[in-house]
Each structure stands twice: as C-alpha cells, then as structure tokens.
N, C-alpha and C positions, 0 to 999 in steps of 0.2 A: 462453460457456463454450467453453474450448479442449479439443479433443480431439486426443491424440498418437496419430499412427498408427505403430506400431512393426512393421515386416514382418520377419518371420524370415527370415534367410539361408537360400536353398536350399544343398543340398550342392554344386552346382555352383560357385555365387558362393564359398561356404567354401573350397572347394579351391582356387579360383584366386585368391583374396587371401592364402591361406596359402602356395600355391607361389611366386607372383610375389613375396611378402616374402621368403622364404627364399632365392629365387635372386638377389634383389637383395642381400641380406646377403652371399651368397657371392661375388658379384663384386666387391662393397665391400672384403671381407675379403682376398680374394687378389691384387686390384688388377692384373689381365692380363686381355688378350682372347682368352683360350684358347676353343676351339670347346666345344660341349656333346656329351656322349655319352649317349645313354638306353640302358642295359642293363636290357632288357626281359625278366626271368626267367620262365621256367616251360616247360609242354611242352603241346602240343594232345591230348596222349594222356590227360589227367586234367581234367575238367571245371573243377575249382577251381583248378587250377593254370594254367588257360590264359589267366588274367586278363593277366599280362605280355606275353606274345605277341600279345594282341589289340590291347593298346596300342602295340605295337610296329608291326605291322601297320597300323593307322590312322595313327600318326604319319606313316609313310613315304608313304602315301597323301597327307597334308595337305602334307608337304613337297615332293613333286614337283608337285602343282599350285600351289604358290606359289613354286617355284623358290628354296628355301632351302637353301644347300650348307654351311652351316659347322654343320650339326648331323649327327651320326652315328646311327643306329639300328642296336643288335645285339639280336636276339631278336625274331622275326615268327612268324606261325603256318607259314610255308613254310620258315623256317629258325630254329627255337627254339634258344635257350641255356639249357640246363639244368645240372645237377650233373655230368651226365657229360661233356660237351662245354666247359664253362666253363675248364677247364684249359688247352684248346688254344687257347682265345681270350683268356684273361686277360693275357698277354704283348702281343699286338695291341692291346688296349684300353688297357692302361697307357703304353705306347710314345707314344701320340697326346698325351700330356700334356695332357689336355682336363677339364674338370670333369665329372665322372660322375654321372649321376643314375639310379640304381636303381629300377625298377618292379617291384613283386614282390606275389603273394597273399601273405595271412598267415591264420594261426587265432588265436582271441582268445577270450575270455569269450563267453557267449553275447550279452549286453548290446552288445557291441562290432561284433558282424555287421552288414555293410553300411556301416561307417565307413570312412572314408580318412585316413590319416595321413602328415604330411608332416615330415619331421625333417631336421635339419643332422647327421646323423651317419651311419657305415657301415651297410650292410646285412650282417647275418650270414646268410649263403647256408646251406640244409641244416641248420638248427636244428630246424625242427619235426619232420622225418623221422628225427632223429639221424644224420645222415650226417657225413662230413669237411666242415668248416666253412670257408669263404670269407668274408673279411671285405672289401668293396668299396664305394666311392662317397663322393661329397661331400653328396649329397642323397638321402634314402630316401622313395620313395613305397609305401606300404603299404595294400592294401585288404582288409579283413578279411572273409573268403568263407565262413568256417565257425568252427564252436566247436574250440577246441583240446582235445582229448580227454586230453592229457597222454601218451599211450602212441604211440609211433610207427606201430606196426601199425593203431591205430584213427584217428589222424590221416591215415594214406593212405586208410583206407575213406573218411574224412569228406570228404576232397578230392575222392575219386571221385563223392560223390553230392551236391556243391553242384548247385543250380538254374544252369542254363547263362544263363538268362534274368537272372538277378541278376548274374553275372559281367560279361555284356555291357553292363548299365546301368552298372556300376560303370568297365568299362572306357571307356565313352563319355564318362563324366564326366571321367576322368583325361584321357583323349586330346584332348578338345576343351579342357578347362581348361589344358593343356600348350600346345596349338598358340594358344590365344587369347593366353596371357602371351608365347609366343616370338615372335608375328607383330607385337607393340607393342613389341619390344625396339630 
C-alpha cells in the first residue's frame, strides 16, 4: 500500500515561490541589470497601514547585515512614505531607472484577510481611502489586513482597528520571503 504525503504549503513558502517567480519573470521580460527599489508604503500612525513601513524597516536591517547594496528601500517606520509625501519622492524613485516593487497594506473581502498577493502590475495608491491616486511599480505585494467596508470614512476606521500582531506576522512573512529570494539571486 502506497501512501502519498501531500504537505500543504505554508503562507511563507507560497509567498516566496510566488514572489521569486514574478521577480524572475520581470528580469526575463526587461532583460537588463537594473537595481531593485522596494517602495514600502504606509504610516506608523495607523495600525493597519504600518505593514509597508514594518517590511521596509526589516528589509533595511537584513540588507545592512548582509552588505547588499544594489537594493534601495523607501518607506520605514522612521521615515515612512505615505500619500502625503509620495509626491516629493516619486521623481527621485523614478529617476533611478530601477525595478520598483511596491509593498502595501490592502483591504478586501472578509475571506481574503490575512492573504498576501503578488502581482506583476502597478499598485494604485490612495484607492481605498478615496484619495488622489498614484500608479507605480513593476511588482505589487499586497497584504490584506482588514475588510474593505466600501466607504472611505469606514475604511479609515477599519485600518485603525487592525490587530498589530497580525500586521507584524504578515510583515515578517513578506520581509523574510523577499530577503530569502534576493539573497539567492
């Protein structure tokens, strides 16, 4: 009698596999050796929106520890990039002619909370809170931190009431997954 053992992928493994395949496709599509920029969007003033800056802070720590210098990170807990100051930084970011990977929190359906999505498309920043929209990036990494209530005022409240622990867990998965992928490049 043969027993097949099917181990379900962990969220960490799924993210790493998804991210590495998208990054590989991006390099293959564009066929040049540009540096990477991680644009980690959010603010430390709102629990649900601090996902990006937490990832950025962790990435900078990893990159310093391993002396990796061809990667730039914008957006940390100390120096967040959010809707208010993105306009000031966008010219600098775009002038580097690098691959831009946007890391941001998202709101979605209740059943998607806790999921991480990696897409090869631009991120539309400011969408959930109905602000002026910026489109940027070659790859988007979104962690769904809460439910989209479809009304900007309620979404703002929703982002303020997200569990910090769940945001940190998602940020750990993404930061570790990004680092595990880029150290193998």
